[in-house]
C-alpha angles and dihedrals in degrees: 000000000000091000093050092047089051093048091048091049086229112181097195134077115290118218125190131202118189124180119209102273121166089219092225125115089218089061095053096123091047089052091050092055091048092051090055090051090051095061099093090047093052089049090052089047093054090047091050093050091048096048105030105039102046090232113176099189122027122190122192123206112184128181134203114314087002087064090059089050091052094046093050093048094047089046090056092045094047091087093059115112113262091000093167092053094043098052100025091211110175106173132016118197118189112193116195091335112209096209130121107271096221092049091049092051090053097052103027093099090062091052090049088052091058096054117081096203112016154308123242126192123194113202135177138190095216103049106137096199092053090047089055090049091051091049093050089049092052097254103319113157119244123216091235093055128090106208114199092231095046110027122212125328111269123195131159114269096017121104103218114197121192104214096175091122091058094067120102138183091247092086126074086217127021087210089096095050092112092062098039105053118082094212091057093045088051090050093052089047089055092047093053095041101043108012090221116170142221106037098240089060088062093049128351089184092063105031125050119200113230125188122197133166091276095051142272133320138162130241127207111234125194 
């Protein structure tokens, strides 16, 4: 968290929430159960930050299985009265979200409704951790994946960015691509600092707008 805050040149307070993962691919199902058990505690944590710190603008950056945890909690909280005013969430960034794609499509509009400025989703077609998740789940598609036959997940109000081209062979797992590539760090820095959407307004040289029959998304280009 400290490293990301430093890289983003973030001038606010950085909070971290970590659920009890074993950090081992062989314990994936155990981790999934623990993430479900962590939901009420994350909700309490967000409430505490909103009510006890006096924060005026809260940004959420969630990664992998943690993104599923965040999405489920915000989905449950979306029915609260004046949810935007209560939590003051400006930007939500979902990096390689390990959440069922169909489920995400069904509840994404509620997540969009919680954010005051915008929601950004980084996805990749060569994320090894998401490939493992899909295999364990007998081929279910994850929201952070970009299957060749389907393309990236597209939902109204979410800026989906295909960062497949950002991956390199220098990493043991491309699952951490979002935090390792300077262009993507710069993009997140711009999101948090300026709240400029969509991505090609931040940089046409880095992000190419693509429109298909299901809608629009952006692709990272080298």
